[in-house]
GUKEBA-309449 format. One record per atom (N, C-alpha, C, CB): x, y, z. Coordinates in steps of 0.2 Angstrom, whole numbers, plus 5000, padded with zeros to 4 digits. Glycine has a CB too. Example, Ala and Ser with C-alpha at 12.3 -4.5 7.8 and 13.67 -1.06 7.14 Angstrom:
! GUKEBA-309449
506649725039/506249785039/506649845039/505749785045/506449895035/506849955036/506450005039/507049975029/
***
This chain:
! GUKEBA-309449
510649565036/510049605034/510249675031/509649615041/509849695027/509949755023/509349805024/510149745016/509449865025/508949915024/508849935017/509149975028/508249965015/508149985008/508550045007/507350005007/509150035004/509650085003/509450144998/510350055000/509550205001/509350264997/508650274996/509750264990/508250234999/507550234998/507250304999/507150185003/507350335005/507050395006/507350455001/507250415013/507950444999/508250494993/507750484987/508950474991/507550424986/507150414980/506450454981/507050344978/506150444987/505550474989/505550544989/505250444995/506050574993/506050644994/506250684988/506550665000/506650664984/506850704978/506350704973/507550674975/505950654973/505350654969/504850704970/504950584969/504850734976/504450784978/504650854974/504550804985/505250854971/505450914968/505450904960/506050934970/505050844958/505050834951/504750884947/504750764950/504250924950/503950974946/504351044947/503250984948/504951044949/505251104950/505451134943/505951094953/505351094938/505451124931/504851174929/505451074926/504251164932/503751204931/503851274934/503051174935/504151274940/504251344943/504951374941/504351334951/505351334937/505951364934/506551374939/505751424931/506551334944/507051334949/507751324946/507051284955/508251374947/508851364944/509351334948/509151434942/509951314945/510551284949/510651214946/510351284956/511251184947/511351124945/511651084950/511851124938/511451024952/511650984957/511750914956/511250994963/511750894949/511750824947/512350784950/511850814940/512950824951/513550794954/513450774961/514150834953/513050814964/512950804972/512550744973/512550864975/512150714968/511750654969/511850594965/511050674969/512450594962/512650544958/512650474961/513350554955/512750464967/512750404970/512050384973/513250404976/511550404971/510850394974/510450344970/510450454974/510850284968/510450234965/510050194971/510950184962/509550164968/509050124973/509150054972/508350144972/509250014978/509249944978/508549924980/509849914982/508249884976/507549864978/507549794981/507049864971/507449794987/507549734991/507049734997/508249714992/506749684999/506349685005/506749685012/505849625006/506549705017/506849695024/506649625026/506649755029/507149585028/507049515030/507349505036/507249465024/507049485041/507349465048/507449385047/506949485054/508049365049/508249295048/508149265055/509049285046/507649215055/507549185062/508049135063/506849145061/508149125070/508649075072/508549005070/508749085080/509048965070/509048895068/508648885062/508648855074/508248835061/507948815055/507248845054/507848745055/507048905057/506448935056/506448975050/506248975062/505848985047/505749015041/505949085041/505049005037/506049115036/506249195035/505549225036/506549215029/505549285040/504949325041/505049395037/504849345048/504749395031/504749455027/504349515030/504649445020/504649565033/504349615037/504049675033/504749635043/504449695028/504149755025/504549765019/504249815030/504149795014/504449815007/504349885007/504149775001/504849925006/504849995006/504850024999/505350025010/504849984994/504850004987/504150024985/505149954982/503950084986/503250104985/503250154979/503050144991/503750174976/503650214970/503850184963/504150274971/503550194958/503650164952/504350194949/503150184947/504650154944/505250164941/505250234937/505450114936/504650254935/504550314931/504650374936/503850314928/504450364942/504550424947/505250434949/504150404953/505650374949/506350384950/506650414944/506650304951/506450404938/506750444933/506550514933/506550414926/505950534935/505750604936/506150634941/505050604938/506350604946/506750634952/507450654949/506850584958/507750604945/508350624942/508350684937/508650564938/507750684933/507750744929/507650814933/507050744925/507350804939/507250864943/507950884946/506750844949/508450844947/509050864950/509350914946/509550804950/509250924940/509650974936/509351044937/509550954928/508751044940/508451114942/508551124949/507751114940/508851084954/508851094961/509551134962/508851034965/509551164968/510151194970/510551144974/510051254975/511251154974/511651104978/511451104985/512351134977/511251154988/511051164995/510451114996/510951234997/509951124992/509351084993/509551004992/508851104988/509950994987/510050924986/510450894992/510550914980/510950934995/511250905001/510750895007/511850955003/510250945007/509850935013/509350875012/509350995013/509150855006/508850795004/509250735006/508550794997/509850735004/510250675006/510350665013/510950685003/510350725017/510350715024/509750685027/510550785028/509150705024/508550675027/508550605025/507950715023/508750585019/508750515017/509250475021/508950515010/509750505023/510250465027/509950455034/510950505028/509650505037/509350495043/508750435043/509050565046/508350445038/507850385038/508150325037/507350405032/508650315033/509050255032/509350225038/509550255026/509650275042/509950255049/509450235054/510350315051/508850265054/508350245058/508150175057/507750285058/508050155051/507950085049/508450035051/507750075042/509150055050/509650015052/509750005059/510350045049/509550055063/509550045071/509049995073/509450115074/508449995070/507949945072/508149875070/507249965069/508449865064/508549805062/509149775066/508749805054/509649815067/510249785071/510049765078/510749845072/509549805081/509349795088/508949725088/508849845090/508549715082/508149655082/508649595081/507649655076/509149605078/509649545077/509949535084/510249565072/510149585088/510449565094/509849535099/510649635097/509249565098/508749535103/508649455101/508049575102/508649445094/508549375092/509049325095/508449375084/509649355095/510249315097/510149305105/510949355096/509949355108/509849345115/509349285117/509649405119/508749295113/508249245113/508549175112/507649255109/508949165106/509149105104/509549065110/509549105098/510049115113/510449085118/510049065124/510949145120/509549105126/509049085131/508649015130/508549145133/508449015124/508148945122/508548885123/507848955115/509148895121/509648845122/509748815129/510348855119/509848865133/509948855140/509248825143/510048915144/508748845141/508048825144/507948755142/507448865142/508148735135/508048675133/508448625136/508148665125/509048635138/509448595142/509248585149/510148625142/508948635152/508648625159/508048585159/508548695162/507648595154/506948555154/507148485152/506448595149/507548475147/507748405145/508048365151/508248405140/508448395155/508748365161/508148345166/509248405164/507748395167/507148385172/506748335170/506848455173/506548335163/506148285161/506348215161/505948295153/507048205160/507348135161/507348115168/508048145159/507448165173/507448145180/506748125182/507748205184/506248165180/505548155182/505348085179/505148215180/505548075173/505248015170/505547945174/505448005163/506047955178/506347895181/506047885188/507047905182/505547935190/505247935197/504547905197/505248005200/504447865201/503747835201/503247885206/503747765204/503647915210/503247965214/503048025210/503647985220/502348035208/502148085204/502248155207/501448085202/502248165214/502348225217/503048245217/502148225225/503448195218/504248215217/504348235210/504648155219/504048205205/504148215198/503948285196/503848165193/503348305199/503048365198/503448425201/502348375201/503748405207/504148455210/504848475206/504348435217/505048415203/505648425199/505448475193/505948355196/504948455190/504648495184/504548565186/504048465181/504248575192/504048645194/504748685195/503648645200/505248655198/505848695199/506148705193/506348645204/506148655188/506448675182/506148725178/506548605177/505448725179/505048775175/505248845178/504348765176/505248855185/505448915188/506048945185/505348905195/506548895185/507248915183/507248945176/507748865184/506848905172/506748915164/506448985163/506448865161/505948995167/505549065167/505949115169/504949055171/506449105174/506849165176/507349175170/507249145182/507649125167/508049145162/507749175156/508349075159/507149155154/506749185149/506549255151/506149145147/506349275157/506249335159/506849385159/505949335166/507449365160/508049405160/508149415152/508649365163/508049365148/508149375141/507649425138/508149315137/507049425141/506549465138/506649535140/505849445141/506949545146/507049615149/507649645145/507249615156/508149605143/508749625139/508449645132/509249575139/508049605129/507849615122/507349675122/507449555120/506949685127/506549745127/506949805128/506049735133/507449805132/507849865133/508149885127/508349855139/508449835123/508749845117/508249875112/509049785114/507649845111/507149875107/506949945109/506549825106/506849955115/506650025118/507150075116/506550015125/507850055117/508350105116/508350125108/509050085118/508350065104/508350075097/507750115095/508350005094/507150105097/506550145095/506650215097/505950115099/506950235103/507050305105/507550335100/507350305112/508050305098/508550325093/508250335086/509150285093/507850285084/507550295078/507050345078/507150225076/506650355083/506150415083/506550485083/505750405089/507050485086/507450545086/507650565079/508050545091/507950515076/508150525069/507650545064/508550465066/507050515065/506450525061/506150595062/505950475062/506250615069/506050685070/506450735067/506050695078/507150725067/507550775063/507450775056/508250755065/507250715053/507150715046/506450755044/507050635044/505950745049/505350785048/505550865048/504850765054/505950885053/506050955054/506450975047/506550965060/506950935045/507250955039/506850965033/507850915037/506350915032/505950905027/505450975027/505450845027/505250995033/504851055033/505151115031/504551065040/505851115032/506251175030/506351175023/506951165033/506351115020/506451105012/505751125009/506651035010/505251105012/504551125010/504451195009/504051085014/504651235014/504551305015/504951345009/504851335021/505451305006/505851335001/505551334994/506551305000/505051284993/504851274986/504251314985/504651204985/504051324979/503451374977/502751334977/503551404970/502251384977/501551354978/501451304973/501151414977/501651304966/501551254961/501751184963/501851274955/502151174968/502451114970/502051084976/503151114971/501651124979/501351104985/500951034985/500851154988/500551024979/500150964979/500650904979/499750964972/501250904975/501650854975/502050844982/502250864970/502150904985/502550894992/502050854996/502650964994/501350874996/500950835001/500950764999/500250865000/500950744993/501050674991/501650644994/500950664984/502150674994/502850644996/502850645004/503450694994/502450695007/502450695014/502050625016/502050755017/501550605013/501250545014/501650485013/500650535009/502150495008/502650435007/503050435013/503050445001/503250485016/503750485022/503350465028/503950555024/502750485029/502250455034/502250375033/501550485034/502150355027/502050285026/502650245028/501850265018/503250275026/503850245028/503950235036/504450285025/503750295039/503750295047/503350235049/503650355050/502750235046/502250185048/502450115047/501550195044/502850105042/503150035040/503650025045/503450035033/504050075047/504550055052/504250035059/505050125053/503650075061/503350055067/503049985066/502750105068/502749965060/502549895059/503049845060/502149895052/503649865057/504249825057/504449805065/504849855054/504449855069/504549855076/504049805079/504549915079/503349815078/502849775081/502949705079/502149805079/503049695072/503149625070/503749585073/503149625062/504249625074/504849595077/504649575084/505449645077/504349625088/504149605095/503649545095/503849665098/503149545090/502749495090/503049425089/502149505085/503549425084/503849365082/504249335088/504349385076/504649385092/505049365097/504549335103/505449415100/503949375104/503549355109/503149285108/503049405110/503049275102/502649215101/503049155099/502149225095/503749165098/504149105096/504249055102/504849135093/504148995100/504148945105/504548885103/503448915108/504848845108/505248785106/505048735110/506048805108/504848675106/504648615110/505248585114/504348565105/505148565120/505648545124/505548465127/505748585130/504848445127/504748385129/503948365128/504948365136/503748305129/503048285129/502848255135/502948235123/502248265137/501948235143/501248205141/501848285149/500948165145/500248135144/499948115151/500348075140/499248115150/498848095156/498348045153/498448155160/497848035157/497347975155/496947995148/496847965160/496848065147/496448075141/496848115135/495848115143/497348155138/497648205133/498448195132/497548275135/498748205127/499448215126/499648285125/499648165120/500248305128/500448375128/501148385125/500348405135/501248445122/501848465120/502048515125/501948495113/502648515128/502848565133/503348615129/503248535139/503148675129/503548725124/503848775129/503148745119/504348815126/504648865130/504648925125/505348845133/504448985128/504449045124/504749105128/503849065121/504649165125/504949225129/504549235135/504849285124/503849205135/503449225141/503449165146/502749235139/503849115145/503949055150/503748995147/503549075155/503648945151/503548875149/502748865149/503848825153/502448825144/501748815144/501648745140/501348865141/501048725141/500848665138/500348675132/500548615143/500348625127/499948625121/499548565121/500248645114/498948565122/498548495121/498548475114/497848505124/498848425112/498948405105/498548345103/499648395103/498348305108/497948245106/497448225111/498448185104/496848205109/496348175114/496248105112/495648225113/496348065117/496247995115/495747955121/496847955115/495348005124/494947975129/494347945127/494748035134/493847935131/493247905129/492847945124/492747895135/492347905121/491947935115/491347975118/491647885111/491548025122/491048065126/490848125121/491348095132/490248145121/490048205117/490248275120/489248205116/490548265126/490748335130/491448315133/490248355135/491948355131/492648355133/492848415136/493048325127/493248405142/493448465145/494248465145/493248475153/494548515143/495248515143/495548545150/495548565137/495948505153/496248535160/496648595159/496648475163/496648625165/497048695165/497748685166/496748735171/497948635170/498748625171/498848545170/498848645178/499548535168/499748465168/500448465171/499848445161/500448435177/501048435181/501348505183/501648395178/500848545184/500948615187/501148665181/501548615191/501048645175/501248685169/500548705166/501648645164/500448765165/499748795162/499648765155/499748865162/499048745153/498848725146/498648795143/498348675146/499048825138/498848885135/498648885128/499448925136/498748825125/498548815118/498248745117/499148825113/497748745112/497448685110/497448665103/496648695112/497648605102/497748575095/497648505095/498448595092/496948485096/496748415097/496748375091/496148415101/497148335090/497148285084/496748225086/497848265082/496048225084/495648175085/495048175081/495348185093/494748125080/494148125076/493448095080/494148075070/493548105086/493048095091/492348135089/493248105098/491748105091/491148135089/490948185095/490548085088/491448235096/491348275102/490848335099/492048315104/490348355103/489848405102/490048465106/489148385103/490348455112/490448515116/491148515119/489948525122/491548565118/492248565120/492248625125/492748575114/492548605131/492548655137/493348675138/492248635143/493448735137/494148765138/494248795145/494348815132/494848785148/495048815154/495148885154/495548775158/495248915160/495448985161/496149005159/495349005168/496548945158/497248965156/497448965148/497748905158/496948945144/497048945137/497049015134/496448905134/497549025130/497649095127/497549085119/498349115128/497649025116/497649025109/497248965107/498449015106/496748975102/496348925100/496448905092/495648935102/496848945089/496948935082/497148865080/497448985079/497448825085/497648765083/497048715083/498148735089/496448735085/495848695084/495748675077/495248725087/496048705072/495948695065/496248625063/496248745061/496648605067/496948535066/496448475068/497648525070/496048495072/495548445075/495048425069/495148465081/494748365069/494248355064/493648335068/494448285060/493248385071/492648385075/492048405071/492748435081/491848355066/491348375062/490648385066/491248325057/490648355072/489948365075/490048415081/489848295079/490548455081/490648505086/490148565085/491348525087/489748575091/489248625090/489448685095/488648605092/489748675100/489948725105/490648725108/489448725111/490948785109/491548785112/491448835118/492148815107/491548805124/491448845130/492048865133/490948815135/492148925135/492748955139/492548975146/493049015135/493048945150/492948965157/492849045158/493548945162/492349065162/492149135163/492749175166/491549135168/493249135170/493749175173/494349175168/494049135179/494349155162/494849155157/494949235155/494649115151/495549265157/495649335155/495849355148/496249355159/495849305144/496049315137/495449305132/496649265135/495049255133/494549235128/493849235132/494649165126/493349235128/492649225130/492249185125/492349295132/491749155127/491249115123/490549145123/491249035125/490349155117/489649185117/489249135112/489649255114/488749105115/488349055112/488749005108/487949095106/489248985112/489748925109/490248945104/489248875106/490349015103/490849045098/491349075102/490449095093/491949075100/492549095104/492749165101/493149055104/492749215106/492949285104/493549305109/492349335105/493849355107/494349385112/493949415118/494849435109/494249445123/493949465129/493549535127/494449485134/493749565122/493349635120/492749615116/493849675117/492749555114/492149535109/492149565102/491549555112/492749585100/492849615093/493249575089/493149685094/493549525091/493949475087/493649405087/494749475089/493449375082/493149315081/493749265080/492649305075/493749215085/494349165085/494149095083/494649165092/493549075084/493449005083/492648995082/493748955088/492448955077/491748935076/491748865075/491448975069/491348825079/491348755079/491248735072/490848725084/491548675070/491448645063/490748625061/491948585062/490348615066/489648585065/489148645065/489448545070/489348705065/488948765065/488948805059/489148815071/488348835057/488348895052/488248955056/487848885047/488749005055/488749065059/488949125055/489249055065/488549175056/488649245052/489049285057/487949275050/489549325054/489949365058/489549425060/490549395054/489449445066/489049505068/489349565067/488849495076/488949615067/489249685066/489649705073/488649735065/490249745072/490649765077/491249725077/490249755084/491249665074/491849625074/492449655069/491749555071/493049665072/493549695068/494049655065/493949745073/494049595067/494549545064/494249475065/495249545068/494449435060/494249365059/494949325060/493849335053/495049285066/495649255067/495849205063/495649235074/496449175064/496749125060/496349065061/497449105062/496149035055/495748965055/495048975059/496148915058/494849035059/494149035063/493648995061/493949115063/493548995054/492948955051/493248885048/492648995046/493748865050/494148805047/493648745047/494748785051/493448725041/493048665040/492348675042/493348605043/492148735043/491448745045/490948735039/491348825047/490248725041/489848705036/489448755032/489248655039/489748815032/489448875029/489448875022/489748945031/488848895018/488848905011/488948975008/488148875009/488849025013/488949095011/489149125017/488349125007/489549185016/489749225022/489749295020/490449205025/489449345024/489449415023/489849445028/488749445022/490449475026/490949505031/490749575032/491649495029/490549595038/490349665039/490849715038/490049675047/490649775037/491149835036/491549855042/490749895033/491449825048/491849835053/492549795053/491449825060/492549745049/493149695049/493649735045/492949625046/494249735048/494849755045/495349705043/495249815049/495349645046/495849595044/495449525044/496449595049/495749485040/495549415040/496149365040/495149395033/496149325045/496749285047/496949225042/496649255053/497449205043/497749145039/497249085039/498449125041/497049055033/496648995033/495949005036/496948945037/495749065037/495149085041/494549045038/494949155040/494449035032/493948995029/494148935025/493449035024/494748915027/495048855023/494648795024/495748845025/494548755019/494248685019/493448695021/494548635024/493148755020/492448755020/492148735013/492248835022/492148675012/492048645006/491348665003/492048565006/490848685007/490248705004/490148785003/489648685009/490748815004/490748895004/490748914996/491348925007/490148944994/490048964987/490149034986/489448944984/490049074991/490049154990/490249184997/489349174988/490649234996/490849285001/490849354999/491549265004/490549395004/490649465002/491149495007/489949505004/491649525004/492249555007/492249635006/492949525005/492149675011/492049745011/492749775010/491649775017/492749845008/493349885007/493649895013/493149945003/493349885019/493649895025/494249845027/493149895031/494249795024/494749735025/495349755022/494449665022/495849765026/496549785024/497049735023/496849835029/496949675027/497449625026/497049555026/497949615032/497249515022/496949445021/497549395021/496549435014/497449345026/498049295027/498049245021/497949265033/498649215021/498749165015/498249105016/499449145015/497949085011/497549025011/496849035015/497848965014/496749105015/496049115019/495449085016/496049195019/495449085009/494849055006/495148995001/494549105001/495548955004/495848895001/495348835002/496548885003/495348794996/494948724997/494248744999/495348685002/493948784995/493148794996/492848764990/493048874997/492148784989/491848754983/492148774976/491048784983/492048734971/492348744965/492048804961/492248684960/491448824963/491148884960/491148944965/490448864958/491648944969/491648994974/491849064971/492248984979/491449114973/491549184970/491549234976/491049204965/491949284976/491949334981/491649404978/492749354983/491149424981/490849494980/491249544983/490149494982/491449594979/491849654981/491449714981/492549664977/491649754986/491349824987/491549874981/491349854994/492249864980/492549914975/493149874973/492649984978/493449904967/494149874965/494649904968/494149884957/494549964972/495050004975/495049974983/494950074975/495249914983/495249884990/495749824990/494549864992/495949804996/496449744997/496149684994/496749745004/495549674995/495249614993/495249604985/494449604995/495249654981/495349654974/496049624972/495149724971/496549654976/497249624975/497249554976/497749664979/496949534982/496949464984/496649414979/496549454991/496049434976/495749384971/496149384965/495049414970/496449444963/496849434957/497449394957/497049514954/497849404963/498449364964/498249294965/498749394971/497749274968/497549204970/497049174965/497249204976/496949214959/496549184954/495849164956/496949134950/495549204960/494849184963/494349224959/494849204970/493749194957/493249224953/492949274958/492649174951/492749334955/492449394959/491949424955/493049434961/491549464959/491049514956/491249574959/490349494957/491149634955/491249694959/490849754954/491949714960/490749814957/490449864953/490949884948/490249924958/490649914942/491049934937/491449994939/490649964931/492149994937/492650044939/493050064933/493050024945/493250124933/493650144927/494250174929/493250204923/494850164926/495450194927/495750224920/495950144930/496150274921/496450304915/497250304916/496150374914/497550294910/498250304910/498450354904/498650244910/499050394905/499250434900/499950424898/499150514902/500150424892/500750414889/500950474884/500850344886/501650484884/501850544880/502350514875/502150604884/502450534869/502950514864/503550544865/502650524857/503650594870/504250624872/504450614879/504250704871/504950634881/505250624888/504750654893/505950644889/504550614898/504150644904/504550684908/503850584908/504250734911/504550774916/504450744923/504350844916/503750714923/503550674929/502950634927/503450724935/502850584932/502350544931/502150504937/502550484925/501450504938/501250464944/500550434943/501250514951/500250414948/499550384947/499050434947/499350344953/499250504948/498750554948/498850604943/498750584955/499450614940/499550664935/500150644930/499650734938/500150674925/500750664920/500950734918/500550624914/501550754918/501850814916/502350804910/502150854921/502250834905/502650834899/502750894895/502450774894/503050904890/503150964886/502750974881/503850964884/502651044879/502251064873/502451034867/502151134873/502051004863/502250974857/502150904857/502850994855/502050874863/502050804864/501350774861/502150784871/501350714859/500750674857/500550634863/500850634851/499950644866/499750614872/499250554870/499350664877/499350494873/498950444872/498550424879/499350374870/497950434878/497550414884/497150344883/496950474885/497250304888/496950234888/496550224894/497550184888/495950204893/495450184898/495450104900/494750204896/495450094906/495450024908/494750014912/496050004912/494449954911/493849944914/493949874919/493249924909/493549884925/493549824929/492849814932/494049834935/492649754933/492049734936/491449744931/491949784942/490849764934/490249764930/490049704927/490349824925/489849704921/489649644917/490249614914/489149664911/490849644915/491449614912/491449594905/491649544916/491049634901/490949624894/490649684891/490649554892/490749694884/490349744881/490549814883/489649734881/491149824885/491349894887/491449944881/492049884891/491150004882/491250054878/491650114881/490550084875/492050154878/492450204881/492250274877/493150184880/492250324882/492150394879/492750434883/491450424881/493050484879/493550524882/493350604881/494250514878/493550634887/493450714887/494050744889/492750724891/494150814887/494650854890/494450924891/495250844885/494750954896/494651024897/495251054900/493951044901/495351124898/495951154901/495751194907/496151214896/496151204912/496051234918/495751304917/496651234922/495151314921/494751374920/494151364915/495251424917/494151314911/493651304906/493051274910/493851264900/492451284909/491851254912/491551194907/491351304913/491751194901/491451144897/492051094895/491151184890/491751034894/492250984892/492250974884/492050914895/492750964881/492850944874/492850874873/493450974871/492350844869/492250774868/492750754863/491550754866/493250704865/493750684860/493550614857/494450664864/493050584860/492750514857/492150504861/493250454858/491650484858/490950464861/491050394863/490350474856/490550364865/490650294867/490750244861/489950264871/491350214861/491550164856/491950114859/491950204851/492050054855/492450004858/493150014859/492349944853/493450064855/494150084855/494250114862/494250144850/494750084866/494950104873/495450154873/495150044877/495750184868/496250234868/496150294863/496950204868/496450354864/496450404859/497150434860/495850454861/497250474854/497850514854/497650584853/498450484849/498050634856/497950704854/498550744856/497350734858/498550804854/499150854855/498950914857/499550854848/499050934864/498850994866/499151054863/498951004874/498851114862/499151164858/499451224863/498651194854/499251214869/499451264874/499751234880/498851314876/500251274883/500451254890/499951264895/501151294892/499951234901/499551244906/499251174909/498951284904/498751174913/498451114916/497851094913/498351134924/497851034911/497251004908/496950944913/497350974901/496350934912/495950874915/495750824910/495450904920/495850764911/495650714906/495150664910/496250674903/494550654906/494050604909/493950554904/493450644910/493950494907/493650434903/493050404906/494250374903/492550394902/491950364904/491850294901/491250404903/491650244905/491650174903/490950144904/492150134906/490650114899/489950094900/490050014898/489450124895/489649974903/489649904901/489049884898/489749864908/488949824897/488349794893/487649804896/488449724891/487649824903/487049834906/486849914906/487049814914/487349954903/487150024903/487450064909/486450034903/487750024914/488150054919/488750094917/488350004925/488850154920/489350204918/489850214924/489050264914/490450214923/490950234928/491450284924/491350164931/491750324928/492150374926/492750384930/491850444924/493350414927/493950424931/494250484928/494350364931/494650524932/494950584930/495650574931/494650644933/496050614927/496750624928/497050694925/497150564924/497550724929/497750784927/498350774922/498050824934/498450824918/498950824913/499250894913/498650814906/499950904914/500250964915/500650974908/500750974921/500551024904/500951034898/501451094900/500451054892/502051074900/502551124902/502951154895/503151094906/503351204897/503651244892/504251204889/503951314894/504151164883/504651134880/504751184873/504451064878/504351164868/504351214863/503851264864/504151174856/503951334865/503551384867/503551444862/503651404874/502951464861/502851524857/502951584861/502151524853/503451624860/503651674864/503551744861/504351674867/503151744855/503051804851/502751864855/502551794845/502851924853/502651984857/502352034851/503152014861/501952084854/501752144850/502052204852/500952144849/502152254848/502452314850/502052354855/502652354844/501352354854/500952394859/500252354859/500852464856/499952364864/499252344865/498752394863/499152304871/498952454862/498452514861/498852564856/498252554867/498452574850/498752614845/498152664842/499052574839/498352714839/497952764835/497752734828/498152834835/497152754826/496952734819/497452764814/496252764817/497752724810/498252744805/498952724807/498252814804/499052704813/499652684815/499752604814/499752694823/500352584815/500452514814/500652474821/501052494809/500552414821/500752374827/501252314824/500152334831/501852304827/502352264824/502252194829/503052294825/502252144825/502252074828/502952044828/501752024825/503252034833/503952004834/503851934835/504352044839/504051894830/503951814831/504551784834/503751784824/504451744839/504951704842/504751644845/505351754847/505151594847/505051534850/505651514854/504751484845/505451474860/505951444864/505951374863/505851464871/506451334865/506451264865/506551234858/505851234868/506851274853/506951244846/507451294843/506251244842/507851264838/508251304835/507951354830/508751264831/508151414829/507851464825/507651444818/508251524825/508151404815/508051384808/507551324807/508751354805/507351294813/506851244813/506151264814/507051194818/506051334814/505351354816/505151404811/505251384823/504451404809/504151464804/503551484808/504051434797/503351544805/502851584808/502251604804/503051644812/501651594806/501051624802/500751674807/500551564800/500451734804/500151784808/499451794805/500651844808/498951804809/498251814807/497951874811/497851754807/497551904809/497151954813/496451964811/497552024813/496051994815/495352004814/495052054819/494951944813/494452084817/494152114823/493952064828/493552164820/493952084834/493752034839/493052004838/493852064846/492652044835/491952024835/491751984828/491452094835/492251984824/492251954817/492351874818/492651984812/492151834814/492351764814/492851744809/491651724812/492951784804/493451764798/494151804800/493151794791/494651764799/495351794800/495651814793/495751734803/496051864794/496451894788/497151864789/496451974788/497351834784/498051804784/498551864782/498151744779/498951874787/499551924786/500151894783/499651974792/500251834786/500851804784/500751724784/501551824788/500851684779/500851614780/501451594783/500651584773/501551524784/502151504787/502751524784/502151424788/503151564787/503751594784/504351604790/503651654780/504951604787/505451614792/505551694795/506151594789/505151734791/505151804793/504851814800/504751854788/505251854804/505051854812/504751924813/505651844816/504751974809/504452034810/503852054805/504952094810/503252064808/502652074803/502352134806/502252004804/502152174801/501852244803/501052234800/502152304799/500652254805/499952264804/499652334804/499552214808/499252354800/498952424800/498252414799/499252474794/497852414805/497152404805/496752464802/496852394812/496252444798/495952504794/495452544798/495552474788/495152514803/494652544807/494752544815/493952514806/494452594818/494552594826/494052544828/494352664829/494352494832/494052434835/494552394839/493652394829/494252344842/494652294846/494852244841/494352264852/495552224840/495752174836/496052114840/496252204831/496052054837/496351994840/496951974835/495851944841/497551964837/498051944833/498251874835/498651994833/498351824830/498551764832/499251744828/498051704829/499751724832/500351704829/500451624830/500951744833/500551594825/500651514825/501451504824/500251474821/501751474828/502451444827/502451374826/502851464834/502751354821/502751284819/503451254818/502351274812/503651194821/504251164820/504251124814/504451124826/504851104812/504951064806/504650994806/505651054805/504450974812/504050914813/503350924813/504350874819/503150984812/502350994812/502051014818/502050934809/502451024824/502151044830/502051114830/502651024836/501451134832/501151204832/501051234839/500551214828/501251294840/501151324846/500851394845/501751334851/500251404847/499851464846/499951524852/499151454845/499851584850/499851634855/499351694852/500551664856/498951724857/498451774855/498651834858/497751744856/498451894855/498551964858/497952004856/499151994855/497752044861/497252094859/497552164859/496652094865/497352194853/497652264852/496952314851/498052264846/497052364855/496452414854/496652474849/496252444861/496252484844/496452544840/495952594841/496352514832/496152654843/495752714845/495652754839/496052754851/495152794839/494952844833/495452904833/494252864834/
***
């Protein structure tokens, strides 16, 4: 098993990608040369022939952000780079600790399963040779007790390992947090927005580690091994062993053609905890005992006439409300009888695995309280034509809407939700409100790039592209606007047209806001914004000798530019009274860098200097000079 190597280095160093804006000095490229990123998921290998469980993918940043981080290294101090590497190593080690502990815990469980399987197999053989059912039950009971003792000991060992690992992991992450806070205090205000975003990435990484721990624990807790089969007059059972002991699964019903069937609570002293009835009997009512914990296996049953599933009132795990099965809190919907049409009530937070399997519903509206939809939740609902999935749903299990009506469509609340990802990945028809997105590209090297902003150098040609989703899904028109930070009015770069992109070249450094508006064939309009940071690449650095002179005196304009060779730039100088509209050309584009101006009257004057490179890039700079009488 591997951790996501150098992952946190990639995240944390990206926080300083805008250090070029602040002009931080120092070179530390050599200190971070080994910070390449291996993009691979964390995978826990299950024992024996069980499938792999992919637990987490920590690759959350785009490749462009990785490049931006490398560019930022050239502006970082060696000390800061070393601190970032320490934070990254601690985050990496915290993951390694958890994965190694999970491996050891899994090995403990595998060894325990082997011992228990041998014990139960011997007991089953012995019991099957006895005609005395009480004696057979006693043998099974003793074997069960011994097996449960072994599993309990293994559970305690595994739990202790995971607890110790969690404590060590938390300590390392706390140290990483403390160091990151120290680094954050060193950077300037211009980087605060980016730092906040990277803090979120660190929080996400810690959340993923927590999720990893929970999934490992859940995997170990729910893993079972079949050790034998039993039967009585009506049911066949699989006897399974897991971390929590030995239990029975009711797997087949072959009793009389009764409309009401009751599942027993124990078989030879072993509790019946799961139900998976392979039968096509015309059962209308199914009664479950107080021992049953899991009903997702009911999806295997073909009970087309089933109208009610009742749960014993003393059951500590499940409850039945009007023939529908919920968890004990009433917030998780576990099972709807196949013969029922049932709407999910408000307040439900999760729809369990196979909850509506083969139900007769034609449409379903999932309330905004639901956050997860289980695996196969609506699978084989052949009449299901429409489902509304709100933005509150964070997870959708595989095959959740598999094998439904041919004209099935999902109504989405927004494209910014997990359900939108689900319909696109699974090629499911969908409807959703019109949504706009915008992307920016530069014809020169990026300083930084993310979903929220683009930073590049002055002189770059920017391409803005709008993307539409939802709405009428046809007849899209695009309009683009831009404004510089501090301006109250937007400049229209394109009115509503079919063209979905524009190109432009900002003339000044600073922060810009770009807006795209998209209209569909119904007239509905959606819009989206993105920030553009223009940094000092080619910069007009011209100056004037004074901002106040007497009438009859001269002011000297000293033309200069940074980010370009002197022979590759020429200068034009213009001036006018501030109140006039017409400019006076003092110098057209020329290599001369010193220009003298002698205003004729006492007034306020504006001087404009244009610096132009050989490739035609222009950078303007303005000055105000007061001429006194």
